[in-house]
Biotite code that builds the C-alpha atoms (Angstrom):
import biotite.structure as struc

atoms = struc.array([
    struc.Atom([-10.174, 0.763, -2.588], chain_id="A", res_id=1, res_name="MET", atom_name="CA", element="C"),
    struc.Atom([-8.330, 4.093, -2.913], chain_id="A", res_id=2, res_name="THR", atom_name="CA", element="C"),
    struc.Atom([-4.544, 3.949, -2.610], chain_id="A", res_id=3, res_name="ILE", atom_name="CA", element="C"),
    struc.Atom([-2.571, 7.186, -2.076], chain_id="A", res_id=4, res_name="PRO", atom_name="CA", element="C"),
    struc.Atom([-0.095, 8.239, -4.778], chain_id="A", res_id=5, res_name="SER", atom_name="CA", element="C"),
    struc.Atom([2.715, 7.951, -2.219], chain_id="A", res_id=6, res_name="LYS", atom_name="CA", element="C"),
    struc.Atom([3.189, 5.370, 0.527], chain_id="A", res_id=7, res_name="PHE", atom_name="CA", element="C"),
    struc.Atom([5.751, 6.581, 3.079], chain_id="A", res_id=8, res_name="HIS", atom_name="CA", element="C"),
    struc.Atom([7.079, 4.502, 5.963], chain_id="A", res_id=9, res_name="ILE", atom_name="CA", element="C"),
    struc.Atom([8.934, 5.662, 9.058], chain_id="A", res_id=10, res_name="LYS", atom_name="CA", element="C"),
    struc.Atom([10.657, 3.019, 11.190], chain_id="A", res_id=11, res_name="ILE", atom_name="CA", element="C"),
    struc.Atom([11.646, 3.835, 14.786], chain_id="A", res_id=12, res_name="LEU", atom_name="CA", element="C"),
    struc.Atom([14.323, 1.321, 15.739], chain_id="A", res_id=13, res_name="THR", atom_name="CA", element="C"),
    struc.Atom([17.590, 0.672, 17.566], chain_id="A", res_id=14, res_name="LEU", atom_name="CA", element="C"),
    struc.Atom([18.853, -1.113, 14.456], chain_id="A", res_id=15, res_name="PHE", atom_name="CA", element="C"),
    struc.Atom([18.233, 1.065, 11.366], chain_id="A", res_id=16, res_name="PRO", atom_name="CA", element="C"),
    struc.Atom([20.907, -0.887, 9.503], chain_id="A", res_id=17, res_name="GLU", atom_name="CA", element="C"),
    struc.Atom([18.467, -3.810, 9.326], chain_id="A", res_id=18, res_name="MET", atom_name="CA", element="C"),
    struc.Atom([16.451, -1.853, 6.746], chain_id="A", res_id=19, res_name="PHE", atom_name="CA", element="C"),
    struc.Atom([15.532, -2.116, 3.957], chain_id="A", res_id=20, res_name="PRO", atom_name="CA", element="C"),
    struc.Atom([16.869, -5.686, 4.280], chain_id="A", res_id=21, res_name="GLY", atom_name="CA", element="C"),
    struc.Atom([14.661, -8.045, 2.300], chain_id="A", res_id=22, res_name="MET", atom_name="CA", element="C"),
    struc.Atom([12.493, -5.049, 1.364], chain_id="A", res_id=23, res_name="LEU", atom_name="CA", element="C"),
    struc.Atom([15.336, -3.822, -0.811], chain_id="A", res_id=24, res_name="GLY", atom_name="CA", element="C"),
    struc.Atom([15.195, -6.937, -2.979], chain_id="A", res_id=25, res_name="MET", atom_name="CA", element="C"),
    struc.Atom([12.939, -8.408, -5.658], chain_id="A", res_id=26, res_name="SER", atom_name="CA", element="C"),
    struc.Atom([9.629, -6.631, -6.394], chain_id="A", res_id=27, res_name="LEU", atom_name="CA", element="C"),
    struc.Atom([9.610, -4.544, -3.209], chain_id="A", res_id=28, res_name="ALA", atom_name="CA", element="C"),
    struc.Atom([13.159, -3.361, -3.878], chain_id="A", res_id=29, res_name="GLY", atom_name="CA", element="C"),
    struc.Atom([12.381, -2.424, -7.475], chain_id="A", res_id=30, res_name="LYS", atom_name="CA", element="C"),
    struc.Atom([9.301, -0.534, -6.289], chain_id="A", res_id=31, res_name="ALA", atom_name="CA", element="C"),
    struc.Atom([11.442, 1.301, -3.720], chain_id="A", res_id=32, res_name="LEU", atom_name="CA", element="C"),
    struc.Atom([13.926, 2.310, -6.455], chain_id="A", res_id=33, res_name="GLU", atom_name="CA", element="C"),
    struc.Atom([11.067, 3.537, -8.642], chain_id="A", res_id=34, res_name="LYS", atom_name="CA", element="C"),
    struc.Atom([9.668, 5.654, -5.815], chain_id="A", res_id=35, res_name="GLY", atom_name="CA", element="C"),
    struc.Atom([6.398, 3.726, -5.562], chain_id="A", res_id=36, res_name="LEU", atom_name="CA", element="C"),
    struc.Atom([7.006, 3.770, -1.810], chain_id="A", res_id=37, res_name="TRP", atom_name="CA", element="C"),
    struc.Atom([9.587, 5.382, 0.454], chain_id="A", res_id=38, res_name="SER", atom_name="CA", element="C"),
    struc.Atom([11.344, 4.370, 3.648], chain_id="A", res_id=39, res_name="LEU", atom_name="CA", element="C"),
    struc.Atom([12.821, 6.461, 6.458], chain_id="A", res_id=40, res_name="GLU", atom_name="CA", element="C"),
    struc.Atom([14.575, 4.996, 9.502], chain_id="A", res_id=41, res_name="THR", atom_name="CA", element="C"),
    struc.Atom([14.979, 6.741, 12.852], chain_id="A", res_id=42, res_name="VAL", atom_name="CA", element="C"),
    struc.Atom([17.788, 5.712, 15.228], chain_id="A", res_id=43, res_name="GLN", atom_name="CA", element="C"),
    struc.Atom([16.215, 5.913, 18.676], chain_id="A", res_id=44, res_name="LEU", atom_name="CA", element="C"),
    struc.Atom([19.576, 6.214, 20.443], chain_id="A", res_id=45, res_name="ARG", atom_name="CA", element="C"),
    struc.Atom([20.008, 9.634, 18.823], chain_id="A", res_id=46, res_name="ASP", atom_name="CA", element="C"),
    struc.Atom([17.405, 10.907, 21.293], chain_id="A", res_id=47, res_name="TYR", atom_name="CA", element="C"),
    struc.Atom([19.130, 9.634, 24.432], chain_id="A", res_id=48, res_name="ALA", atom_name="CA", element="C"),
    struc.Atom([20.542, 12.410, 26.614], chain_id="A", res_id=49, res_name="GLU", atom_name="CA", element="C"),
    struc.Atom([23.283, 10.581, 28.523], chain_id="A", res_id=50, res_name="ASP", atom_name="CA", element="C"),
    struc.Atom([26.769, 9.575, 27.359], chain_id="A", res_id=51, res_name="ASN", atom_name="CA", element="C"),
    struc.Atom([25.814, 5.893, 27.285], chain_id="A", res_id=52, res_name="HIS", atom_name="CA", element="C"),
    struc.Atom([22.872, 6.524, 24.919], chain_id="A", res_id=53, res_name="LYS", atom_name="CA", element="C"),
    struc.Atom([20.517, 4.773, 27.318], chain_id="A", res_id=54, res_name="THR", atom_name="CA", element="C"),
    struc.Atom([17.163, 3.833, 25.812], chain_id="A", res_id=55, res_name="VAL", atom_name="CA", element="C"),
    struc.Atom([15.717, 1.596, 28.548], chain_id="A", res_id=56, res_name="ASP", atom_name="CA", element="C"),
    struc.Atom([15.430, 1.150, 32.303], chain_id="A", res_id=57, res_name="ASP", atom_name="CA", element="C"),
    struc.Atom([14.366, -1.463, 34.853], chain_id="A", res_id=58, res_name="THR", atom_name="CA", element="C"),
    struc.Atom([10.618, -2.141, 35.156], chain_id="A", res_id=59, res_name="PRO", atom_name="CA", element="C"),
    struc.Atom([8.606, -0.759, 38.065], chain_id="A", res_id=60, res_name="PHE", atom_name="CA", element="C"),
    struc.Atom([7.399, -3.645, 40.206], chain_id="A", res_id=61, res_name="GLY", atom_name="CA", element="C"),
    struc.Atom([10.522, -5.687, 39.539], chain_id="A", res_id=62, res_name="GLY", atom_name="CA", element="C"),
    struc.Atom([11.055, -8.561, 37.188], chain_id="A", res_id=63, res_name="GLY", atom_name="CA", element="C"),
    struc.Atom([13.470, -9.564, 34.484], chain_id="A", res_id=64, res_name="ALA", atom_name="CA", element="C"),
    struc.Atom([14.409, -7.479, 31.464], chain_id="A", res_id=65, res_name="GLY", atom_name="CA", element="C"),
    struc.Atom([14.333, -3.798, 30.622], chain_id="A", res_id=66, res_name="MET", atom_name="CA", element="C"),
    struc.Atom([11.639, -1.448, 29.315], chain_id="A", res_id=67, res_name="VAL", atom_name="CA", element="C"),
    struc.Atom([12.090, 1.202, 26.629], chain_id="A", res_id=68, res_name="MET", atom_name="CA", element="C"),
    struc.Atom([11.734, 4.715, 28.086], chain_id="A", res_id=69, res_name="LYS", atom_name="CA", element="C"),
    struc.Atom([8.646, 6.828, 27.259], chain_id="A", res_id=70, res_name="PRO", atom_name="CA", element="C"),
    struc.Atom([10.446, 10.188, 27.368], chain_id="A", res_id=71, res_name="ASP", atom_name="CA", element="C"),
    struc.Atom([13.032, 9.095, 24.813], chain_id="A", res_id=72, res_name="LEU", atom_name="CA", element="C"),
    struc.Atom([10.428, 7.635, 22.458], chain_id="A", res_id=73, res_name="LEU", atom_name="CA", element="C"),
    struc.Atom([8.323, 10.770, 22.832], chain_id="A", res_id=74, res_name="ASP", atom_name="CA", element="C"),
    struc.Atom([11.268, 12.946, 21.775], chain_id="A", res_id=75, res_name="LYS", atom_name="CA", element="C"),
    struc.Atom([11.794, 10.803, 18.677], chain_id="A", res_id=76, res_name="ALA", atom_name="CA", element="C"),
    struc.Atom([8.129, 10.969, 17.718], chain_id="A", res_id=77, res_name="LEU", atom_name="CA", element="C"),
    struc.Atom([7.916, 14.726, 18.272], chain_id="A", res_id=78, res_name="ARG", atom_name="CA", element="C"),
    struc.Atom([10.975, 15.209, 16.054], chain_id="A", res_id=79, res_name="ALA", atom_name="CA", element="C"),
    struc.Atom([9.417, 13.269, 13.202], chain_id="A", res_id=80, res_name="HIS", atom_name="CA", element="C"),
    struc.Atom([5.930, 14.705, 12.847], chain_id="A", res_id=81, res_name="GLN", atom_name="CA", element="C"),
    struc.Atom([3.632, 14.010, 11.164], chain_id="A", res_id=82, res_name="PRO", atom_name="CA", element="C"),
    struc.Atom([3.647, 10.333, 12.011], chain_id="A", res_id=83, res_name="ILE", atom_name="CA", element="C"),
    struc.Atom([0.436, 9.269, 10.278], chain_id="A", res_id=84, res_name="GLY", atom_name="CA", element="C"),
    struc.Atom([-0.960, 5.947, 11.432], chain_id="A", res_id=85, res_name="ARG", atom_name="CA", element="C"),
    struc.Atom([1.182, 4.826, 14.385], chain_id="A", res_id=86, res_name="PHE", atom_name="CA", element="C"),
    struc.Atom([1.842, 1.092, 14.756], chain_id="A", res_id=87, res_name="ILE", atom_name="CA", element="C"),
    struc.Atom([3.637, -0.862, 17.455], chain_id="A", res_id=88, res_name="TYR", atom_name="CA", element="C"),
    struc.Atom([4.665, -4.432, 16.594], chain_id="A", res_id=89, res_name="MET", atom_name="CA", element="C"),
    struc.Atom([3.943, -6.658, 19.599], chain_id="A", res_id=90, res_name="THR", atom_name="CA", element="C"),
    struc.Atom([2.856, -10.260, 20.330], chain_id="A", res_id=91, res_name="PRO", atom_name="CA", element="C"),
    struc.Atom([-0.166, -8.923, 22.199], chain_id="A", res_id=92, res_name="ARG", atom_name="CA", element="C"),
    struc.Atom([-1.473, -6.964, 19.205], chain_id="A", res_id=93, res_name="GLY", atom_name="CA", element="C"),
    struc.Atom([-4.339, -7.798, 16.880], chain_id="A", res_id=94, res_name="LYS", atom_name="CA", element="C"),
    struc.Atom([-3.449, -10.324, 14.163], chain_id="A", res_id=95, res_name="PRO", atom_name="CA", element="C"),
    struc.Atom([-2.101, -9.074, 10.855], chain_id="A", res_id=96, res_name="LEU", atom_name="CA", element="C"),
    struc.Atom([-4.623, -10.190, 8.240], chain_id="A", res_id=97, res_name="THR", atom_name="CA", element="C"),
    struc.Atom([-5.022, -9.572, 4.532], chain_id="A", res_id=98, res_name="GLN", atom_name="CA", element="C"),
    struc.Atom([-8.014, -7.351, 5.296], chain_id="A", res_id=99, res_name="ALA", atom_name="CA", element="C"),
    struc.Atom([-5.873, -5.230, 7.643], chain_id="A", res_id=100, res_name="LEU", atom_name="CA", element="C"),
    struc.Atom([-3.089, -5.030, 5.042], chain_id="A", res_id=101, res_name="VAL", atom_name="CA", element="C"),
    struc.Atom([-5.591, -3.690, 2.486], chain_id="A", res_id=102, res_name="ARG", atom_name="CA", element="C"),
    struc.Atom([-6.667, -1.107, 5.057], chain_id="A", res_id=103, res_name="GLU", atom_name="CA", element="C"),
    struc.Atom([-3.099, -0.032, 5.832], chain_id="A", res_id=104, res_name="LEU", atom_name="CA", element="C"),
    struc.Atom([-2.110, 0.625, 2.215], chain_id="A", res_id=105, res_name="ILE", atom_name="CA", element="C"),
    struc.Atom([-4.838, 3.235, 1.995], chain_id="A", res_id=106, res_name="GLN", atom_name="CA", element="C"),
    struc.Atom([-2.795, 5.359, 4.417], chain_id="A", res_id=107, res_name="GLU", atom_name="CA", element="C"),
    struc.Atom([-0.303, 7.859, 2.948], chain_id="A", res_id=108, res_name="PRO", atom_name="CA", element="C"),
    struc.Atom([2.048, 7.255, 5.873], chain_id="A", res_id=109, res_name="GLN", atom_name="CA", element="C"),
    struc.Atom([2.748, 4.630, 8.519], chain_id="A", res_id=110, res_name="LEU", atom_name="CA", element="C"),
    struc.Atom([5.105, 5.045, 11.457], chain_id="A", res_id=111, res_name="THR", atom_name="CA", element="C"),
    struc.Atom([6.171, 1.719, 12.955], chain_id="A", res_id=112, res_name="ILE", atom_name="CA", element="C"),
    struc.Atom([7.791, 1.436, 16.368], chain_id="A", res_id=113, res_name="LEU", atom_name="CA", element="C"),
    struc.Atom([10.021, -1.618, 16.740], chain_id="A", res_id=114, res_name="CYS", atom_name="CA", element="C"),
    struc.Atom([10.341, -2.604, 20.377], chain_id="A", res_id=115, res_name="GLY", atom_name="CA", element="C"),
    struc.Atom([13.190, -4.441, 22.040], chain_id="A", res_id=116, res_name="ARG", atom_name="CA", element="C"),
    struc.Atom([13.858, -5.971, 25.460], chain_id="A", res_id=117, res_name="TYR", atom_name="CA", element="C"),
    struc.Atom([10.636, -6.431, 27.467], chain_id="A", res_id=118, res_name="GLU", atom_name="CA", element="C"),
    struc.Atom([8.808, -3.847, 25.394], chain_id="A", res_id=119, res_name="GLY", atom_name="CA", element="C"),
    struc.Atom([7.720, -0.210, 25.605], chain_id="A", res_id=120, res_name="VAL", atom_name="CA", element="C"),
    struc.Atom([6.404, 1.829, 28.527], chain_id="A", res_id=121, res_name="ASP", atom_name="CA", element="C"),
    struc.Atom([2.605, 1.584, 28.317], chain_id="A", res_id=122, res_name="GLN", atom_name="CA", element="C"),
    struc.Atom([2.160, 5.314, 28.896], chain_id="A", res_id=123, res_name="ARG", atom_name="CA", element="C"),
    struc.Atom([3.819, 6.099, 25.557], chain_id="A", res_id=124, res_name="LEU", atom_name="CA", element="C"),
    struc.Atom([1.503, 3.680, 23.756], chain_id="A", res_id=125, res_name="LEU", atom_name="CA", element="C"),
    struc.Atom([-1.531, 5.186, 25.481], chain_id="A", res_id=126, res_name="ASP", atom_name="CA", element="C"),
    struc.Atom([-0.507, 8.786, 24.810], chain_id="A", res_id=127, res_name="ALA", atom_name="CA", element="C"),
    struc.Atom([-0.023, 8.174, 21.088], chain_id="A", res_id=128, res_name="TYR", atom_name="CA", element="C"),
    struc.Atom([-2.926, 5.723, 20.785], chain_id="A", res_id=129, res_name="GLN", atom_name="CA", element="C"),
    struc.Atom([-0.598, 3.167, 19.222], chain_id="A", res_id=130, res_name="ALA", atom_name="CA", element="C"),
    struc.Atom([-2.188, 0.472, 17.078], chain_id="A", res_id=131, res_name="GLU", atom_name="CA", element="C"),
    struc.Atom([-0.731, -2.815, 18.310], chain_id="A", res_id=132, res_name="GLU", atom_name="CA", element="C"),
    struc.Atom([-0.265, -5.469, 15.610], chain_id="A", res_id=133, res_name="ILE", atom_name="CA", element="C"),
    struc.Atom([1.000, -9.046, 15.847], chain_id="A", res_id=134, res_name="CYS", atom_name="CA", element="C"),
    struc.Atom([2.261, -11.261, 13.004], chain_id="A", res_id=135, res_name="ILE", atom_name="CA", element="C"),
    struc.Atom([1.801, -14.567, 14.859], chain_id="A", res_id=136, res_name="GLY", atom_name="CA", element="C"),
    struc.Atom([1.617, -16.400, 18.152], chain_id="A", res_id=137, res_name="ASP", atom_name="CA", element="C"),
    struc.Atom([5.338, -16.420, 18.895], chain_id="A", res_id=138, res_name="TYR", atom_name="CA", element="C"),
    struc.Atom([7.974, -14.054, 20.285], chain_id="A", res_id=139, res_name="VAL", atom_name="CA", element="C"),
    struc.Atom([10.812, -12.448, 18.312], chain_id="A", res_id=140, res_name="LEU", atom_name="CA", element="C"),
    struc.Atom([13.928, -10.673, 19.577], chain_id="A", res_id=141, res_name="SER", atom_name="CA", element="C"),
    struc.Atom([12.517, -7.377, 18.360], chain_id="A", res_id=142, res_name="GLY", atom_name="CA", element="C"),
    struc.Atom([9.912, -5.709, 16.198], chain_id="A", res_id=143, res_name="GLY", atom_name="CA", element="C"),
    struc.Atom([12.111, -5.247, 13.128], chain_id="A", res_id=144, res_name="GLU", atom_name="CA", element="C"),
    struc.Atom([11.439, -8.630, 11.433], chain_id="A", res_id=145, res_name="PRO", atom_name="CA", element="C"),
    struc.Atom([7.732, -8.224, 12.161], chain_id="A", res_id=146, res_name="ALA", atom_name="CA", element="C"),
    struc.Atom([7.749, -4.748, 10.612], chain_id="A", res_id=147, res_name="ALA", atom_name="CA", element="C"),
    struc.Atom([9.400, -6.137, 7.486], chain_id="A", res_id=148, res_name="MET", atom_name="CA", element="C"),
    struc.Atom([6.715, -8.784, 7.121], chain_id="A", res_id=149, res_name="ILE", atom_name="CA", element="C"),
    struc.Atom([3.951, -6.215, 7.528], chain_id="A", res_id=150, res_name="LEU", atom_name="CA", element="C"),
    struc.Atom([5.563, -3.931, 4.952], chain_id="A", res_id=151, res_name="LEU", atom_name="CA", element="C"),
    struc.Atom([6.200, -6.742, 2.466], chain_id="A", res_id=152, res_name="ASP", atom_name="CA", element="C"),
    struc.Atom([2.515, -7.634, 2.627], chain_id="A", res_id=153, res_name="ALA", atom_name="CA", element="C"),
    struc.Atom([1.597, -3.978, 2.059], chain_id="A", res_id=154, res_name="CYS", atom_name="CA", element="C"),
    struc.Atom([4.050, -3.034, -0.680], chain_id="A", res_id=155, res_name="VAL", atom_name="CA", element="C"),
    struc.Atom([3.139, -5.947, -2.966], chain_id="A", res_id=156, res_name="ARG", atom_name="CA", element="C"),
    struc.Atom([-0.437, -4.611, -3.124], chain_id="A", res_id=157, res_name="LEU", atom_name="CA", element="C"),
    struc.Atom([0.591, -1.161, -4.337], chain_id="A", res_id=158, res_name="LEU", atom_name="CA", element="C"),
    struc.Atom([-0.261, -0.391, -7.976], chain_id="A", res_id=159, res_name="PRO", atom_name="CA", element="C"),
    struc.Atom([2.461, -1.337, -10.486], chain_id="A", res_id=160, res_name="ASP", atom_name="CA", element="C"),
    struc.Atom([4.408, -3.509, -8.005], chain_id="A", res_id=161, res_name="VAL", atom_name="CA", element="C"),
    struc.Atom([2.976, -6.800, -9.264], chain_id="A", res_id=162, res_name="LEU", atom_name="CA", element="C"),
    struc.Atom([2.581, -7.023, -13.020], chain_id="A", res_id=163, res_name="GLY", atom_name="CA", element="C"),
    struc.Atom([-0.737, -8.915, -13.024], chain_id="A", res_id=164, res_name="ASN", atom_name="CA", element="C"),
    struc.Atom([-3.356, -7.449, -10.673], chain_id="A", res_id=165, res_name="MET", atom_name="CA", element="C"),
    struc.Atom([-5.513, -10.575, -11.105], chain_id="A", res_id=166, res_name="GLU", atom_name="CA", element="C"),
    struc.Atom([-2.894, -12.375, -9.008], chain_id="A", res_id=167, res_name="THR", atom_name="CA", element="C"),
    struc.Atom([-4.186, -10.587, -5.896], chain_id="A", res_id=168, res_name="HIS", atom_name="CA", element="C"),
    struc.Atom([-7.759, -11.741, -6.377], chain_id="A", res_id=169, res_name="ASN", atom_name="CA", element="C"),
    struc.Atom([-6.894, -15.445, -6.369], chain_id="A", res_id=170, res_name="GLU", atom_name="CA", element="C"),
    struc.Atom([-4.401, -15.466, -3.501], chain_id="A", res_id=171, res_name="GLU", atom_name="CA", element="C"),
    struc.Atom([-4.944, -17.056, -0.111], chain_id="A", res_id=172, res_name="SER", atom_name="CA", element="C"),
    struc.Atom([-7.186, -15.065, 2.278], chain_id="A", res_id=173, res_name="PHE", atom_name="CA", element="C"),
    struc.Atom([-8.510, -12.699, -0.412], chain_id="A", res_id=174, res_name="GLU", atom_name="CA", element="C"),
    struc.Atom([-11.878, -14.475, -0.635], chain_id="A", res_id=175, res_name="ASN", atom_name="CA", element="C"),
    struc.Atom([-11.780, -16.181, 2.751], chain_id="A", res_id=176, res_name="GLY", atom_name="CA", element="C"),
    struc.Atom([-10.188, -19.384, 1.433], chain_id="A", res_id=177, res_name="LEU", atom_name="CA", element="C"),
    struc.Atom([-6.660, -20.706, 1.036], chain_id="A", res_id=178, res_name="LEU", atom_name="CA", element="C"),
    struc.Atom([-5.312, -20.842, -2.489], chain_id="A", res_id=179, res_name="GLU", atom_name="CA", element="C"),
    struc.Atom([-5.772, -23.891, -4.705], chain_id="A", res_id=180, res_name="TYR", atom_name="CA", element="C"),
    struc.Atom([-2.758, -26.074, -5.761], chain_id="A", res_id=181, res_name="PRO", atom_name="CA", element="C"),
    struc.Atom([-0.602, -24.988, -8.702], chain_id="A", res_id=182, res_name="HIS", atom_name="CA", element="C"),
    struc.Atom([1.013, -27.039, -11.478], chain_id="A", res_id=183, res_name="TYR", atom_name="CA", element="C"),
    struc.Atom([3.349, -26.341, -14.407], chain_id="A", res_id=184, res_name="THR", atom_name="CA", element="C"),
    struc.Atom([5.371, -28.264, -17.003], chain_id="A", res_id=185, res_name="ARG", atom_name="CA", element="C"),
    struc.Atom([6.273, -31.081, -17.348], chain_id="A", res_id=186, res_name="PRO", atom_name="CA", element="C"),
    struc.Atom([2.796, -32.586, -17.455], chain_id="A", res_id=187, res_name="ALA", atom_name="CA", element="C"),
    struc.Atom([4.222, -35.896, -16.192], chain_id="A", res_id=188, res_name="LEU", atom_name="CA", element="C"),
    struc.Atom([6.869, -35.909, -13.465], chain_id="A", res_id=189, res_name="TRP", atom_name="CA", element="C"),
    struc.Atom([8.519, -38.746, -11.576], chain_id="A", res_id=190, res_name="THR", atom_name="CA", element="C"),
    struc.Atom([9.518, -37.870, -8.037], chain_id="A", res_id=191, res_name="GLY", atom_name="CA", element="C"),
    struc.Atom([12.317, -39.279, -5.856], chain_id="A", res_id=192, res_name="PRO", atom_name="CA", element="C"),
    struc.Atom([9.908, -41.989, -4.663], chain_id="A", res_id=193, res_name="ASP", atom_name="CA", element="C"),
    struc.Atom([9.686, -43.360, -8.197], chain_id="A", res_id=194, res_name="GLY", atom_name="CA", element="C"),
    struc.Atom([6.010, -42.471, -8.563], chain_id="A", res_id=195, res_name="VAL", atom_name="CA", element="C"),
    struc.Atom([4.928, -40.791, -11.810], chain_id="A", res_id=196, res_name="GLU", atom_name="CA", element="C"),
    struc.Atom([2.547, -37.931, -11.152], chain_id="A", res_id=197, res_name="ARG", atom_name="CA", element="C"),
    struc.Atom([0.378, -36.186, -13.740], chain_id="A", res_id=198, res_name="ALA", atom_name="CA", element="C"),
    struc.Atom([-1.142, -32.734, -13.740], chain_id="A", res_id=199, res_name="VAL", atom_name="CA", element="C"),
    struc.Atom([-4.899, -32.917, -13.045], chain_id="A", res_id=200, res_name="PRO", atom_name="CA", element="C"),
    struc.Atom([-6.599, -33.484, -16.402], chain_id="A", res_id=201, res_name="GLU", atom_name="CA", element="C"),
    struc.Atom([-9.030, -30.602, -15.986], chain_id="A", res_id=202, res_name="VAL", atom_name="CA", element="C"),
    struc.Atom([-6.146, -28.110, -16.053], chain_id="A", res_id=203, res_name="LEU", atom_name="CA", element="C"),
    struc.Atom([-5.116, -29.243, -19.537], chain_id="A", res_id=204, res_name="THR", atom_name="CA", element="C"),
    struc.Atom([-8.672, -29.346, -20.881], chain_id="A", res_id=205, res_name="SER", atom_name="CA", element="C"),
    struc.Atom([-8.775, -25.726, -22.027], chain_id="A", res_id=206, res_name="GLY", atom_name="CA", element="C"),
    struc.Atom([-12.284, -25.418, -20.525], chain_id="A", res_id=207, res_name="HIS", atom_name="CA", element="C"),
    struc.Atom([-12.111, -22.226, -18.443], chain_id="A", res_id=208, res_name="HIS", atom_name="CA", element="C"),
    struc.Atom([-15.397, -22.847, -16.642], chain_id="A", res_id=209, res_name="GLY", atom_name="CA", element="C"),
    struc.Atom([-14.307, -26.317, -15.506], chain_id="A", res_id=210, res_name="LYS", atom_name="CA", element="C"),
    struc.Atom([-10.896, -24.983, -14.446], chain_id="A", res_id=211, res_name="VAL", atom_name="CA", element="C"),
    struc.Atom([-12.527, -22.245, -12.344], chain_id="A", res_id=212, res_name="ALA", atom_name="CA", element="C"),
    struc.Atom([-14.885, -24.769, -10.709], chain_id="A", res_id=213, res_name="ALA", atom_name="CA", element="C"),
    struc.Atom([-11.970, -27.135, -9.969], chain_id="A", res_id=214, res_name="TRP", atom_name="CA", element="C"),
    struc.Atom([-9.940, -24.339, -8.386], chain_id="A", res_id=215, res_name="ARG", atom_name="CA", element="C"),
    struc.Atom([-12.868, -23.252, -6.228], chain_id="A", res_id=216, res_name="GLN", atom_name="CA", element="C"),
    struc.Atom([-13.468, -26.825, -5.075], chain_id="A", res_id=217, res_name="ALA", atom_name="CA", element="C"),
    struc.Atom([-9.776, -27.375, -4.333], chain_id="A", res_id=218, res_name="GLU", atom_name="CA", element="C"),
    struc.Atom([-9.590, -24.125, -2.355], chain_id="A", res_id=219, res_name="SER", atom_name="CA", element="C"),
    struc.Atom([-12.469, -25.338, -0.231], chain_id="A", res_id=220, res_name="GLU", atom_name="CA", element="C"),
    struc.Atom([-10.871, -28.764, 0.329], chain_id="A", res_id=221, res_name="VAL", atom_name="CA", element="C"),
    struc.Atom([-7.496, -27.240, 1.268], chain_id="A", res_id=222, res_name="VAL", atom_name="CA", element="C"),
    struc.Atom([-9.030, -24.671, 3.611], chain_id="A", res_id=223, res_name="THR", atom_name="CA", element="C"),
    struc.Atom([-11.217, -27.234, 5.366], chain_id="A", res_id=224, res_name="LYS", atom_name="CA", element="C"),
    struc.Atom([-8.226, -29.553, 5.898], chain_id="A", res_id=225, res_name="ALA", atom_name="CA", element="C"),
    struc.Atom([-5.537, -27.038, 6.823], chain_id="A", res_id=226, res_name="LYS", atom_name="CA", element="C"),
    struc.Atom([-7.431, -24.151, 8.422], chain_id="A", res_id=227, res_name="ARG", atom_name="CA", element="C"),
    struc.Atom([-10.761, -25.306, 9.894], chain_id="A", res_id=228, res_name="PRO", atom_name="CA", element="C"),
    struc.Atom([-11.069, -21.920, 11.608], chain_id="A", res_id=229, res_name="ASP", atom_name="CA", element="C"),
    struc.Atom([-11.065, -20.129, 8.255], chain_id="A", res_id=230, res_name="LEU", atom_name="CA", element="C"),
    struc.Atom([-13.400, -22.740, 6.809], chain_id="A", res_id=231, res_name="TRP", atom_name="CA", element="C"),
    struc.Atom([-16.007, -22.115, 9.507], chain_id="A", res_id=232, res_name="GLU", atom_name="CA", element="C"),
    struc.Atom([-15.766, -18.356, 8.949], chain_id="A", res_id=233, res_name="GLN", atom_name="CA", element="C"),
    struc.Atom([-16.164, -18.865, 5.207], chain_id="A", res_id=234, res_name="TYR", atom_name="CA", element="C"),
    struc.Atom([-19.189, -21.118, 5.637], chain_id="A", res_id=235, res_name="ARG", atom_name="CA", element="C"),
    struc.Atom([-20.842, -18.643, 7.986], chain_id="A", res_id=236, res_name="ALA", atom_name="CA", element="C"),
    struc.Atom([-20.198, -15.787, 5.569], chain_id="A", res_id=237, res_name="LYS", atom_name="CA", element="C"),
    struc.Atom([-21.536, -17.641, 2.540], chain_id="A", res_id=238, res_name="THR", atom_name="CA", element="C"),
    struc.Atom([-24.667, -18.708, 4.462], chain_id="A", res_id=239, res_name="LYS", atom_name="CA", element="C"),
    struc.Atom([-25.341, -15.060, 5.351], chain_id="A", res_id=240, res_name="LYS", atom_name="CA", element="C"),
    struc.Atom([-25.009, -13.931, 1.749], chain_id="A", res_id=241, res_name="SER", atom_name="CA", element="C"),
    struc.Atom([-27.580, -16.461, 0.505], chain_id="A", res_id=242, res_name="LYS", atom_name="CA", element="C"),
])
C-alpha cells in the first residue's frame, strides 16, 4: 500500500466550528500539529447570494424538510478546486469498512460534503460523481459526526501516527475477524460480583506459538458469536484460499 506524503482534507459544512473537534485531540491531534495531515473547512453559507444566506429550499414534489441547493454547492466546489476524491456522507451510501479506509488513505486529498436537513439535490451528486459513504444503519442530524469518524479511521493508519505498526495487523476487520480479548496486570482480579478471575494461563506461558494460536482461536470464537455475517465471509474466503 502506497500512502501519499501529504493527506489533505477539505470539509464542506454549515458548521465549520465543529472541526477539528475530536480530531484535534490524542493521536490524530498530534499528527495534525506535526503536519502529517491537514484540514481545511469551507463554510457553505459564504456562497449564498441573498441577505439571509439561504442554503436550502423546499423539495419538488412536496414533503417535509428542506433540500440543500445544487447551485450553491456547485459554487463552493468550483471555488475550492482541486477537490480530489469527493465524498458525501449519507445513510444510503456504501458501508465504511476497514478495506475502504485503507483505500481512502492512498488519496492525497479528500473533499467531504456534510449534508443537513433532508439532504442534497441529487443533480449536484450526479454532476460531481459523489462517492456516497455510510457509517451505519442509523440517521444523524448531519454529516459532520460521520465525517469525523471516517477521518479518525483514516488518520490513525497514516505512517508515524501510531507508534507500533504491528497494532494495525491484529486489529478487528484487518484479517476478516474481530479482535481477540486483551488482558493486563494484575494477573488475578476480583470483580464487584466477588468472583476472582485469572488471566488465561497461555498468555503467561511465554510460548509465542501457543499465544498466537490462542489469539487466532479466540478471534474465531468472538467473530462467530458476535458477527455471524463476518464469520461466514471469513469461512468462504479461507475455503477459497485452500
